[in-house]
C-alpha positions in Angstrom: 20.3 6.4 100.2 22.7 5.3 103.0 21.3 4.9 106.4 23.2 5.7 109.6 23.6 2.8 112.0 24.7 4.9 115.0 23.7 8.0 116.8 26.2 10.9 117.0 27.3 11.7 120.5 25.9 14.9 122.1 28.1 17.6 123.5 27.0 16.5 127.0 27.9 12.9 126.1 31.3 14.0 125.0 31.9 16.0 128.2 30.7 13.2 130.4 32.9 10.6 128.8 35.9 12.7 129.7 35.0 13.1 133.4 36.2 11.1 136.4 32.7 10.1 137.1 32.5 8.1 133.9 36.0 6.6 134.5 35.4 5.7 138.2 31.7 4.9 138.4 31.0 3.4 135.0 34.1 2.2 133.2 36.1 0.9 136.0 33.1 -0.9 137.5 32.2 -2.5 134.1 35.9 -3.7 133.7 35.9 -5.2 137.2 32.7 -7.0 136.4 34.1 -8.4 133.2 37.2 -9.5 135.1 35.0 -11.4 137.5 33.4 -13.3 134.7 36.7 -14.5 133.2 38.8 -17.2 134.6 42.0 -15.8 136.2 44.3 -17.2 133.5 42.2 -15.3 130.7 42.4 -11.8 132.2 44.9 -11.0 129.5 42.3 -11.2 126.9 40.3 -8.4 128.4 43.4 -6.2 128.5 44.1 -7.1 124.9 40.7 -5.9 123.9 41.0 -2.7 125.9 44.4 -1.9 124.3 43.0 -2.4 120.8 39.9 -0.3 121.6 42.0 2.5 123.1 44.3 2.4 120.0 41.3 2.5 117.6 39.8 5.5 119.6 42.8 7.6 118.6 42.9 6.7 114.9 39.7 8.5 114.0 
């Protein structure tokens, strides 16, 4: 018997992830915090990760 290692997103969660609140209050703030932890010359690493994550999101 296979076990699930993740929890399926609820309808509310899917809606929330598509709101400006999620983008402005959560995601942008988290990205800015990560940028503050990286040395200036390594900011491209975070952008590379975000591009790969964005691309994989649309390949489901």
